[in-house]
N, C-alpha and C positions, 0 to 999 in steps of 0.2 A: 608421333604427333604430340605436341605439347598441349594444345587446346582440344578438348573433346566436344566438338560441336554437336554431336548427336545427343549428348547428355543435356546440353543447354536446351535443345529443342524439346526433348522429352520432359525436362523439368518444367518448361513453360506450359506444356499441355497439361501436365499433372496439376499445376497450380490452378489452371482454368477449371479443371474437373473438380478439384477440392473446393474452389470458390462456388461452383455451381451447387454442390451438395451442401456446403455451409449455408448458402442462401435458403435452401429448402428447409434446413433445420431451423434457422433463425426466424423464418416467416411462418413456421408451423406446418408446412406441407409434409415434413417428416416429423413424427411425434417422438417424444421421449420413450426410450426402450423399444422403438420400432426397429426391426431388422432391415438392414440395407440389402439390396440385391447382391447376388454373389459376384465375385470378381469377374467370372466369365460373362455374366449377364451385363455388368457395367461396361466391360470391354466392348461387347457387341452393341450396346445402346449408344455409347459415345464414339464407337468406331476407332478404338485405340487398342494398344496391346495390354496384356495383363500386367507386365512390369510397370507400365505407366499408371495403371489403376492402383497397384500397390503403393506407388510413390504418392499418389493422391490421398490414399487412406492413411499413410504415415503422417502426412501433413495434418489431416483431421484429428488423428490420435494425439499429435503433439499439441494441438489446440484444445485438448480435452473435450472434443465434440463427439467422439465415438469411442467405443470400447470393444475389444475382441473377446470372443468366447469360443473355446475349443469343444470338440465333440459333435455328435450327430445333430444336436439342436443348437450348434454353435453358429458363428458368423460375426459380422460387425453390426453393432447396435448403437443407436443414438444415445448419447450419454446425457444425463441430467447436468446442466451447467453447475460448476463449482464456484460459488462467489469468491471463496478465498483464493482459488487458483487464478481466477480472472484478476483479482485485486493484486496478487503478487506480480503478475505480468505488467500491470499498470505501474506498480511501485518501482519495478526494475527500470522501466522507461523513464519515470520521473527522476530517479536517482541519477541516471545517465545524463538527463537534461541539466540537472543542477551541476553535475560534475563538469560539464562543458560550458557552464556560465549562461545557460539559457534563462535561468531565473536568478534574480538577485535576492539578497536577504530581506529587503523591504517587501518585495512581492510575497515571499514566503511567510513573513510575519503577518502581513495583511490577510493572506489566505487563511492562516491559522486563526486569526482573530475573528474573521467573519464566520467561518465554519464552526469553530469551537463555541462561539457564542450561541449558535443554534443548539449545539449539544448541551450546553449548560441549561438552557431553558427547558429542553425536553427531559433532561436528567432530573431536574427539580420536580417535574411532574410525574415521571414514570419510574424513578429508582425504587429498588427494594433493598432490604437489609444485606443481601449478598453482594450487591454492587458497592454499598457503603463499606462493607467489610473488606472487599478487595482493594479499595482505595486506601483505607486505613492501614492495611498491611504494608502498602508501599511507603506510607509516611514513616512507619517504624523502620523500614530499610533505609530510607533517606536520612534519618536522624542518627543512624549508627556511624560514629566517627571513624570506625575501622574499615568501612566499605571502600572499595577502590573506585576510581573515577569511572571505569567501565561499568561497575556494578550500579553506581548512582545513575548513570545515563540509561541503563537498561530498566531501572526502576521507574525513571521518569516516563519512558515509553509505556510501561505497563500501567502506570497511573492514568495516563490519558486514554489508553486503550479501555480501561475499566470505565472511565467517564463516558466514552462513546457507547460502550456496551449498555450502560444504564439508560440510554435514550429509548431503548426498546423499539428502534426504528430500523428495519432491515436495509432498505435502500440507503439510508444515511450512513449506516455502518459500512456498507460497501464503498460509498463515496469517500468516507473518512480514512479508509485503509491507507491510501497514499500519504495523507497528512501525517498519520501516526507512525507508519512504518518507514517513511522516507524522509519527510521534512524535519521531524523532531530529531532523529539521529544525526542528520546533517548539521542542524544548528547546534546540537550538543557538542559535536566534534570540533566546532569552531570556538565556542565560548567556555568550555568546561574548565579551562585554566584560570579564568578571571572571575567567574561567578561565585557567589557565596551560597554554598549548599543549603545552609540553615534558612536563608531567606527564601529560596525556592520552595523548600519543604513547608515553610510557614504559609506561603501563598497557596500551596496545594491544600493545606489544612483549612484555610479560609474557604476554598471552593467546596471542600467536603461539608463543612459546617453549614454553608448556605444551601447546598443540595439537600442535606438532611432536613433542614428547616423548610424546604420547598420554596426558598427565596431566590428566584432566578436573577433578580436584579443584583443582589450581593454576589452571587456566583459569577456573573459576567463582569462585574467590577473587579473582582479578584483576578479573573482571567486576563483582563485588560492590563492590570498592573504587572502581572507575571510576564506578559509579552513585551511590555514596555521595558522591563528589566532585561529581557533577552536582547532587545535592541540596544540598550545601554552597554551591555556586556560585549556585544559585537563591536560597538564603537570603541570600547576600551582596547579590544584586541587590535583593531586597525591602528589606533594611536600608538600602541606599544610597538607594533611592527614598523610604523613610520619612524619612530624614535630610534629603533635599532638600525634601520637603513641609513638614517642621517648620521648616526655615529660611525658607521662603517665608511661612509663617504669622506667624513672629516678625518678619519684615522690615517 
């Protein structure tokens, strides 16, 4: 038999069981570090087989919602949510959406401008010397003429990551994970050949100086000019590509 219908049915039930347990975790009926019933008890309660219970538990473990512990006091326990793990999942989905053209560059730049403006304002209020030092370190990297394009792009990401970190706002840092880890690398991949590194670094320096002075207006102005430059660089890439295409047609 090519198609394994019994596995489809079992997987469907396993998903329903996993969703049921997930809902109990998310709405607080199951608490952090609470041990789940045994596989045998779950199988009896749901009226399903133990292999199906195991499949449901695998799904929950893959979602970082439970952890397993061996030994006499072992079992499956509710896991404390990992913000970074959740953010990585969101980032992977966002990268895929950009890759298939669900978001265009204008949407990405607008999203960056609106969200990073909030970050600049909070960073100016909440930054400490460690945050400023982290951003200054990236400027030194970006001004190194021997650094590779990949190295510059990586430093760009780290700079904006440090800016977000300096907001001191946990929910905002979670929200910004996709912007920093997905959108910035994607725009860098498009514009790195035409942008002037020194100009980007100088705008980053303006942001640092404004954040250090707790001047959120100057910080957001420098950010706006930085993203306007990204937009101009993207347009330059498109124009160059159009020119090459036209030359090939006429050749």
